[in-house]
C-alpha positions in Angstrom: 205.9 67.8 115.9 204.0 70.2 113.8 200.5 69.2 112.6 199.7 70.2 109.1 196.3 71.7 108.6 194.7 70.4 105.5 193.8 73.0 102.9 190.1 73.3 102.0 189.4 74.2 98.5 186.3 76.3 97.8 184.0 74.4 95.7 182.6 76.2 92.7 179.2 75.7 91.1 180.9 75.8 87.7 181.8 72.3 86.6 185.3 71.7 85.6 185.9 72.3 82.0 183.2 74.9 81.7 183.7 78.0 79.6 183.7 81.6 80.7 180.1 82.1 79.5 179.0 79.1 81.5 180.6 80.6 84.6 178.9 84.0 84.0 175.5 82.2 83.6 176.0 80.3 86.8 176.8 83.5 88.7 173.6 85.2 87.4 171.5 82.2 88.3 173.0 82.3 91.8 172.2 86.0 92.1 168.6 85.4 90.9 168.2 82.6 93.5 169.5 84.9 96.2 167.0 87.7 95.3 164.0 85.5 94.7 162.8 85.4 98.4 162.9 89.2 98.5 160.7 89.4 95.4 158.2 87.0 96.9 158.0 89.1 100.1 157.3 92.2 98.1 154.5 90.5 96.2 152.9 89.3 99.4 153.1 92.8 100.8 151.5 94.3 97.7 148.7 91.7 97.7 148.0 92.5 101.4 147.8 96.2 100.6 145.5 95.4 97.6 143.2 93.4 99.9 143.1 96.3 102.4 142.3 98.7 99.6 139.5 96.5 98.3 138.0 96.1 101.8 138.2 99.9 102.4 136.5 100.5 99.0 133.7 98.0 99.8 133.1 99.7 103.2 133.1 103.2 101.7 130.7 102.0 98.9 128.3 100.6 101.5 128.5 103.8 103.5 127.7 105.8 100.3 124.8 103.6 99.5 123.3 103.9 103.0 123.8 107.7 102.8 122.0 107.8 99.5 119.1 105.7 100.8 118.8 107.9 103.9 118.7 111.0 101.7 116.0 109.6 99.4 113.9 108.7 102.5 114.4 112.2 103.8 113.3 113.7 100.5 110.2 111.5 100.5 109.3 112.5 104.0 109.8 116.2 103.3 107.6 115.9 100.2 104.9 114.0 102.0 104.9 116.5 104.9 104.8 119.4 102.4 101.7 117.9 100.6 100.0 117.2 104.0 100.6 120.7 105.2 99.3 122.1 101.9 96.1 119.9 102.1 95.5 120.9 105.7 95.9 124.6 104.9 93.6 124.4 101.8 91.0 122.3 103.8 91.1 124.9 106.6 90.5 127.8 104.2 87.7 126.0 102.3 86.0 125.0 105.6 85.6 128.7 106.3 83.9 129.2 102.9 81.3 126.4 103.3 78.7 128.6 104.9 79.0 131.0 101.9 78.6 128.1 99.5 75.5 127.0 101.4 74.0 130.5 101.1 74.8 130.4 97.3 73.1 127.0 97.0 70.0 128.2 98.9 69.8 131.3 96.8 70.0 129.2 93.6 67.2 126.9 94.9 65.0 129.9 95.5 65.8 131.6 92.2 67.5 134.5 93.8 70.9 133.9 92.1 70.6 136.7 89.5 72.6 139.7 88.2 76.0 140.5 89.7 75.5 138.2 92.6 75.2 135.3 90.2 78.5 136.1 88.5 80.3 136.4 91.9 78.8 133.2 93.1 79.8 131.3 89.9 83.3 132.8 90.1 83.6 131.6 93.8 82.4 128.1 92.9 85.0 128.0 90.0 87.8 129.0 92.3 87.0 126.4 95.0 86.7 123.7 92.4 90.1 124.5 91.1 91.4 124.1 94.6 90.1 120.6 94.6 86.8 121.1 96.5 84.1 118.5 95.4 80.5 118.5 96.4 78.7 115.2 97.1 75.4 113.8 98.4 72.4 112.9 96.2 68.9 111.8 97.0 68.2 108.1 96.7 71.8 106.9 97.4 72.4 104.4 100.2 73.2 105.9 103.6 76.9 105.7 104.4 77.8 106.8 108.0 81.4 107.5 106.9 80.2 110.3 104.5 76.6 111.1 105.6 75.3 112.6 108.8 71.6 111.7 109.4 69.6 114.6 110.8 66.2 113.2 110.2 64.9 109.6 110.3 61.7 108.0 109.0 60.3 104.7 107.5 59.2 104.2 103.9 57.6 101.3 102.2 59.4 101.7 98.9 63.0 101.3 100.2 64.9 98.1 100.9 67.8 99.6 102.8 68.6 102.8 104.7 68.4 105.5 102.0 69.1 109.2 101.8 65.7 110.7 100.9 66.6 114.4 101.2 69.9 116.3 101.2 69.7 119.0 103.8 73.3 120.2 103.3 75.7 118.8 100.7 78.9 117.3 101.8 82.3 118.5 100.6 85.7 116.7 100.2 89.2 117.3 98.9 90.5 114.2 97.3 90.0 111.5 99.9 89.7 113.9 102.8 86.1 114.7 103.8 85.7 118.3 105.0 82.1 118.0 105.9 79.7 115.0 105.7 76.5 115.4 103.8 73.7 116.1 106.2 70.7 114.1 105.1 67.2 112.8 106.0 67.1 109.0 105.8 64.4 106.5 105.5 64.5 102.8 106.5 62.2 100.0 105.4 59.1 99.7 107.4 59.3 97.1 110.2 58.0 93.8 108.9 57.9 94.9 105.3 60.9 92.7 104.4 59.3 89.7 106.1 56.0 90.3 104.2 57.9 90.6 100.9 59.7 87.3 101.6 56.3 85.6 102.4 54.9 87.0 99.2 57.8 85.6 97.2 57.4 82.2 98.9 53.7 82.1 98.1 54.3 82.9 94.4 56.9 80.1 94.2 54.4 77.6 95.8 51.7 78.6 93.4 54.0 77.9 90.5 
């Protein structure tokens, strides 16, 4: 006895009674559906590459910013060192000229700064002033141990604090850098003078 194998008919997505155009549209739709997963995979890959490119760009931008900051710091250090070296060199040169300036000052005080010597001395003072050298130290100013060097000491009844009463040698500075402190004679209030002055003030208040 021979068994008959049933025939299987291939089902079509095109409904019965559809036209040729409907059949073609169904075929295109089927093809689009079959290619859709491939397109999605391509988009995911492109997005991943874009994220990688963005990450790399962010890293390179950070590296560039750090490099620029280091370069700016380097330039500032070089400029600061250059200024410092220049100030030290100028201060060293002018320090060697201070004895000459002291001689010029003594000659002026004694009226000996005349003729050609006067012109040379004034030219020298002009040059060192252009290089930033400044003279300081005046009689009557309060004594400041950071810029004054006391060579003589005395007491005086007419001072209320330690005061420079004579300038033995002027001080010199360049900007904020002191090349030589002013060498001075100082006077302090006489011992007990402050107490007597306070007692006198108290007596005057009581009498009032």
